[in-house]
C-alpha positions as a Markdown table, in Angstrom:
| # | Residue | x | y | z |
|---|---|---|---|---|
| 1 | Met | -73.6 | 92.1 | -36.9 |
| 2 | Arg | -70.6 | 94.4 | -37.5 |
| 3 | Lys | -68.4 | 94.6 | -34.5 |
| 4 | Met | -67.6 | 98.2 | -33.4 |
| 5 | Leu | -64.1 | 99.5 | -33.5 |
| 6 | Val | -63.4 | 102.6 | -31.4 |
| 7 | Pro | -59.7 | 103.8 | -31.5 |
| 8 | Tyr | -58.5 | 106.4 | -29.1 |
| 9 | Val | -56.3 | 109.5 | -29.6 |
| 10 | Thr | -55.1 | 112.0 | -27.0 |
| 11 | Gly | -56.0 | 115.4 | -28.1 |
| 12 | Gly | -53.1 | 117.8 | -28.6 |
| 13 | Met | -50.3 | 115.3 | -28.1 |
| 14 | Thr | -48.9 | 116.3 | -31.4 |
| 15 | Ala | -49.5 | 119.2 | -33.8 |
| 16 | Gly | -51.2 | 116.8 | -36.2 |
| 17 | Trp | -53.2 | 114.7 | -33.8 |
| 18 | Ala | -56.4 | 115.4 | -35.7 |
| 19 | Asp | -54.9 | 113.9 | -38.8 |
| 20 | His | -54.5 | 110.6 | -36.9 |
| 21 | Ala | -58.2 | 110.8 | -36.0 |
| 22 | Arg | -59.1 | 111.2 | -39.6 |
| 23 | Ala | -56.9 | 108.3 | -40.6 |
| 24 | Tyr | -58.7 | 106.1 | -38.0 |
| 25 | Val | -62.0 | 106.9 | -39.7 |
| 26 | Asp | -60.6 | 106.3 | -43.2 |
| 27 | Ala | -59.4 | 102.9 | -41.9 |
| 28 | Gly | -62.9 | 101.8 | -40.7 |
| 29 | Ala | -63.4 | 103.2 | -37.2 |
| 30 | Asp | -67.0 | 103.4 | -36.1 |
| 31 | Ala | -66.3 | 106.2 | -33.6 |
| 32 | Val | -63.2 | 107.9 | -32.2 |
| 33 | Glu | -62.5 | 108.4 | -28.6 |
| 34 | Val | -60.6 | 111.7 | -28.0 |
| 35 | Gly | -58.8 | 112.0 | -24.7 |
| 36 | Leu | -58.7 | 115.4 | -23.1 |
| 37 | Pro | -55.3 | 115.6 | -21.4 |
| 38 | Phe | -55.4 | 115.8 | -17.6 |
| 39 | Ser | -52.6 | 116.2 | -15.1 |
| 40 | Asp | -53.8 | 113.6 | -12.6 |
| 41 | Pro | -55.4 | 110.7 | -14.5 |
| 42 | Val | -56.9 | 107.7 | -12.8 |
| 43 | Ile | -57.3 | 105.1 | -15.5 |
| 44 | Asp | -54.5 | 106.1 | -17.9 |
| 45 | Gly | -51.3 | 104.0 | -17.9 |
| 46 | Pro | -47.8 | 105.3 | -18.8 |
| 47 | Val | -48.3 | 105.6 | -22.5 |
| 48 | Val | -51.4 | 107.8 | -22.3 |
| 49 | Gln | -50.0 | 109.7 | -19.4 |
| 50 | Glu | -47.0 | 110.5 | -21.6 |
| 51 | Ala | -49.3 | 111.7 | -24.3 |
| 52 | Ser | -51.2 | 113.9 | -21.9 |
| 53 | Asp | -47.9 | 115.3 | -20.6 |
| 54 | Arg | -46.8 | 116.2 | -24.1 |
| 55 | Ala | -50.2 | 117.8 | -24.9 |
| 56 | Leu | -50.1 | 119.9 | -21.7 |
| 57 | Ala | -46.5 | 120.9 | -22.4 |
| 58 | Arg | -47.6 | 122.0 | -25.8 |
| 59 | Gly | -50.2 | 124.3 | -24.2 |
| 60 | Ala | -53.3 | 122.2 | -24.8 |
| 61 | Thr | -56.4 | 123.5 | -23.1 |
| 62 | Val | -59.9 | 122.1 | -23.0 |
| 63 | Ala | -61.3 | 125.2 | -24.8 |
| 64 | Gly | -58.6 | 124.9 | -27.5 |
| 65 | Leu | -59.1 | 121.2 | -28.0 |
| 66 | Leu | -62.9 | 121.6 | -28.2 |
| 67 | Ala | -62.3 | 124.1 | -31.0 |
| 68 | Glu | -60.2 | 121.6 | -32.8 |
| 69 | Ile | -62.7 | 118.8 | -32.3 |
| 70 | Ala | -65.5 | 121.1 | -33.7 |
| 71 | Ala | -63.4 | 121.3 | -36.9 |
| 72 | Leu | -63.1 | 117.5 | -37.1 |
| 73 | Asp | -65.9 | 116.7 | -39.6 |
| 74 | Val | -65.1 | 113.0 | -39.9 |
| 75 | Gly | -68.6 | 111.5 | -40.3 |
| 76 | Val | -68.5 | 109.2 | -37.2 |
| 77 | Pro | -69.3 | 110.0 | -33.5 |
| 78 | Leu | -66.6 | 111.7 | -31.5 |
| 79 | Ile | -66.5 | 110.7 | -27.8 |
| 80 | Ala | -64.5 | 112.6 | -25.2 |
| 81 | Met | -62.7 | 110.6 | -22.5 |
| 82 | Thr | -62.1 | 112.9 | -19.7 |
| 83 | Tyr | -62.3 | 113.3 | -15.9 |
| 84 | Ala | -64.8 | 114.7 | -13.5 |
| 85 | Asn | -62.8 | 117.8 | -12.8 |
| 86 | Leu | -63.2 | 118.8 | -16.4 |
| 87 | Ala | -66.6 | 117.3 | -17.2 |
| 88 | Arg | -68.7 | 119.3 | -14.8 |
| 89 | Pro | -72.4 | 119.7 | -15.6 |
| 90 | Glu | -71.9 | 123.4 | -16.4 |
| 91 | Ala | -69.3 | 122.5 | -19.0 |
| 92 | Val | -71.6 | 120.2 | -21.0 |
| 93 | Pro | -72.9 | 122.9 | -23.4 |
| 94 | Ala | -69.3 | 123.5 | -24.6 |
| 95 | Phe | -68.9 | 119.7 | -25.2 |
| 96 | Arg | -72.2 | 119.8 | -27.2 |
| 97 | Asp | -71.2 | 122.8 | -29.2 |
| 98 | Ala | -67.9 | 121.1 | -30.2 |
| 99 | Gly | -70.0 | 118.4 | -31.8 |
| 100 | Leu | -69.2 | 115.6 | -29.4 |
| 101 | Ala | -71.6 | 112.7 | -29.2 |
| 102 | Gly | -70.7 | 111.3 | -25.8 |
| 103 | Leu | -68.6 | 111.5 | -22.7 |
| 104 | Ile | -66.6 | 108.8 | -20.8 |
| 105 | Val | -65.7 | 109.9 | -17.3 |
| 106 | Pro | -64.0 | 107.0 | -15.5 |
| 107 | Asp | -63.5 | 108.6 | -12.1 |
| 108 | Leu | -67.2 | 109.6 | -11.8 |
| 109 | Pro | -68.9 | 107.3 | -9.3 |
| 110 | Leu | -72.2 | 105.9 | -10.3 |
| 111 | Glu | -73.8 | 107.4 | -7.2 |
| 112 | Glu | -72.6 | 110.9 | -8.1 |
| 113 | Ser | -73.3 | 110.7 | -11.8 |
| 114 | Gly | -76.9 | 112.1 | -11.7 |
| 115 | Pro | -76.1 | 115.8 | -12.3 |
| 116 | Leu | -73.8 | 115.1 | -15.2 |
| 117 | Asp | -76.1 | 112.5 | -16.6 |
| 118 | Arg | -79.0 | 114.9 | -16.6 |
| 119 | Ala | -77.0 | 117.8 | -18.1 |
| 120 | Ala | -75.6 | 115.4 | -20.8 |
| 121 | Ala | -79.1 | 114.1 | -21.6 |
| 122 | Asp | -80.5 | 117.7 | -21.9 |
| 123 | Ala | -77.7 | 118.5 | -24.3 |
| 124 | Gly | -78.1 | 115.4 | -26.4 |
| 125 | Leu | -74.9 | 113.8 | -25.3 |
| 126 | Asp | -74.5 | 110.2 | -24.1 |
| 127 | Leu | -72.8 | 109.5 | -20.8 |
| 128 | Ile | -71.0 | 106.2 | -21.2 |
| 129 | Leu | -70.4 | 104.2 | -18.0 |
| 130 | Leu | -67.7 | 101.7 | -17.2 |
| 131 | Ala | -67.9 | 98.3 | -15.5 |
| 132 | Ala | -64.9 | 96.3 | -14.3 |
| 133 | Pro | -64.3 | 92.6 | -13.5 |
| 134 | Ala | -64.7 | 93.3 | -9.8 |
| 135 | Thr | -68.0 | 95.2 | -10.2 |
| 136 | Pro | -70.6 | 93.2 | -8.3 |
| 137 | Pro | -73.7 | 91.9 | -10.2 |
| 138 | Glu | -76.2 | 94.4 | -8.9 |
| 139 | Arg | -73.9 | 97.3 | -9.8 |
| 140 | Arg | -73.3 | 95.8 | -13.2 |
| 141 | Ala | -77.0 | 95.8 | -13.8 |
| 142 | Ala | -77.3 | 99.5 | -12.7 |
| 143 | Ile | -74.4 | 100.6 | -14.9 |
| 144 | Ala | -75.8 | 98.7 | -17.9 |
| 145 | Ala | -79.2 | 100.3 | -17.3 |
| 146 | Arg | -77.9 | 103.9 | -17.0 |
| 147 | Ser | -75.2 | 103.9 | -19.6 |
| 148 | Arg | -75.9 | 105.4 | -23.0 |
| 149 | Arg | -74.7 | 104.5 | -26.5 |
| 150 | Phe | -72.6 | 101.5 | -25.2 |
| 151 | Val | -71.3 | 100.0 | -22.0 |
| 152 | Tyr | -67.5 | 100.2 | -21.5 |
| 153 | Ala | -66.3 | 96.9 | -20.0 |
| 154 | Thr | -62.7 | 96.9 | -18.9 |
| 155 | Thr | -60.7 | 93.7 | -19.5 |
| 156 | Leu | -59.0 | 93.9 | -16.0 |
| 157 | Met | -58.6 | 95.8 | -12.8 |
| 158 | Gly | -55.8 | 98.2 | -13.8 |
| 159 | Thr | -54.8 | 101.1 | -16.0 |
| 160 | Thr | -54.6 | 101.3 | -19.8 |
| 161 | Gly | -51.5 | 100.0 | -21.5 |
| 162 | Val | -50.1 | 97.7 | -24.2 |
| 163 | Arg | -50.2 | 94.1 | -23.0 |
| 164 | Pro | -48.9 | 90.9 | -24.5 |
| 165 | Glu | -52.0 | 88.9 | -23.7 |
| 166 | Leu | -55.7 | 89.6 | -23.4 |
| 167 | Ala | -57.0 | 89.2 | -19.9 |
| 168 | Ala | -59.5 | 86.4 | -19.6 |
| 169 | Thr | -61.6 | 88.4 | -17.1 |
| 170 | Gly | -62.8 | 90.8 | -19.8 |
| 171 | Gly | -64.6 | 88.2 | -21.8 |
| 172 | Ala | -66.5 | 86.9 | -18.8 |
| 173 | Leu | -67.5 | 90.5 | -17.9 |
| 174 | Ala | -68.7 | 91.4 | -21.4 |
| 175 | Ala | -70.8 | 88.2 | -21.6 |
| 176 | Asp | -72.3 | 88.9 | -18.2 |
| 177 | Leu | -73.1 | 92.6 | -19.0 |
| 178 | Lys | -75.0 | 91.5 | -22.1 |
| 179 | Arg | -77.6 | 89.9 | -19.8 |
| 180 | Tyr | -78.5 | 93.3 | -18.5 |
| 181 | Thr | -78.7 | 95.5 | -21.6 |
| 182 | Asp | -79.5 | 95.6 | -25.3 |
| 183 | Leu | -76.8 | 98.3 | -25.8 |
| 184 | Pro | -73.5 | 97.2 | -27.3 |
| 185 | Val | -70.9 | 96.1 | -24.8 |
| 186 | Leu | -67.4 | 97.2 | -25.8 |
| 187 | Leu | -64.2 | 95.9 | -24.2 |
| 188 | Gly | -61.2 | 98.1 | -23.6 |
| 189 | Ile | -57.8 | 98.3 | -21.8 |
| 190 | Gly | -54.9 | 96.3 | -23.0 |
| 191 | Ile | -56.3 | 95.4 | -26.4 |
| 192 | Ser | -53.2 | 95.9 | -28.6 |
| 193 | Thr | -53.2 | 93.7 | -31.6 |
| 194 | Pro | -55.7 | 92.5 | -34.3 |
| 195 | Asp | -55.7 | 89.0 | -32.7 |
| 196 | Gln | -56.5 | 90.4 | -29.3 |
| 197 | Ala | -59.3 | 92.5 | -30.8 |
| 198 | Ala | -60.8 | 89.5 | -32.6 |
| 199 | Ala | -60.5 | 87.4 | -29.4 |
| 200 | Ala | -62.3 | 90.1 | -27.4 |
| 201 | Cys | -65.1 | 90.2 | -29.9 |
| 202 | Arg | -65.9 | 86.6 | -29.3 |
| 203 | Tyr | -67.7 | 88.0 | -26.2 |
| 204 | Ala | -68.1 | 91.7 | -26.8 |
| 205 | Asp | -69.8 | 93.8 | -29.4 |
| 206 | Gly | -66.7 | 95.7 | -30.2 |
| 207 | Val | -63.4 | 97.0 | -28.8 |
| 208 | Ile | -61.7 | 100.3 | -27.7 |
| 209 | Val | -58.1 | 100.5 | -28.7 |
| 210 | Gly | -55.8 | 103.1 | -27.2 |
| 211 | Ser | -52.3 | 102.7 | -25.9 |
| 212 | Ala | -51.0 | 100.7 | -28.9 |
| 213 | Leu | -52.1 | 103.5 | -31.3 |
| 214 | Val | -50.9 | 106.3 | -29.0 |
| 215 | Arg | -47.5 | 104.7 | -28.6 |
| 216 | Ala | -47.2 | 104.6 | -32.4 |
| 217 | Val | -48.1 | 108.3 | -32.6 |
| 218 | Leu | -45.7 | 109.2 | -29.9 |
| 219 | Asp | -42.9 | 107.3 | -31.7 |
| 220 | Gly | -43.5 | 109.5 | -34.8 |
| 221 | Arg | -45.5 | 107.2 | -37.0 |
| 222 | Ala | -47.4 | 109.0 | -39.7 |
| 223 | Pro | -51.2 | 109.1 | -39.9 |
| 224 | Ala | -51.2 | 106.6 | -42.7 |
| 225 | Glu | -49.1 | 104.2 | -40.8 |
| 226 | Val | -51.3 | 104.4 | -37.7 |
| 227 | Gly | -54.3 | 104.1 | -39.9 |
| 228 | Ala | -52.9 | 100.9 | -41.3 |
| 229 | Met | -52.9 | 99.5 | -37.7 |
| 230 | Val | -56.5 | 100.4 | -37.4 |
| 231 | Ala | -57.3 | 98.8 | -40.7 |
| 232 | Ala | -55.7 | 95.6 | -39.6 |
| 233 | Met | -57.9 | 95.5 | -36.5 |
| 234 | Arg | -60.9 | 96.3 | -38.7 |
| 235 | Ala | -60.1 | 93.4 | -40.9 |
| 236 | Ala | -59.6 | 91.1 | -37.9 |
| 237 | Leu | -63.1 | 91.9 | -36.7 |
């Protein structure tokens, strides 16, 4: 079965951020995760925080980015990575109207996710939940049961970032989560190279790749160059 590749881009971090998303798809992405910049992120490490700061300094707003996302006709699902302050149940129709397929809200506790889950389901959006290596078994089962589209498994307890090695804890978590669900289990956080992506997919059904790509965009790499990074990961999978 084809392993899923979901690259991440911070919306609004450059004037041409949408061209990078298109390059991801041309390079073989199965979906694209679009981060909505937020001033007080929980899970974002320094690279994505820098991207969010740049986007906010450029005047990025949720409404403006949703309009840009609505114009992104790339042929694969677009998934928003955002925070609970922005992803309120009453905001869900705007996410739907932008053409988004799903939402990832890492600071939303499972116990408080009901209203957003119901609003998303009514709008035809998938609320994708996260599990971490420290998540206890009964909670892993609940997250796997309630997540939609896929389950996001984090490789470690920490924030996003480029890392020289893949944390071993991620593989064990992904393998365990697969006991509780038939949904794909994707590993994210710290997956930075084709070799790391391939190693993660020995246990998981796919990978989410963010900081390594965002760093390249922030450093001025053109869409074709960043697309080549995605293509190398696609080939490794």
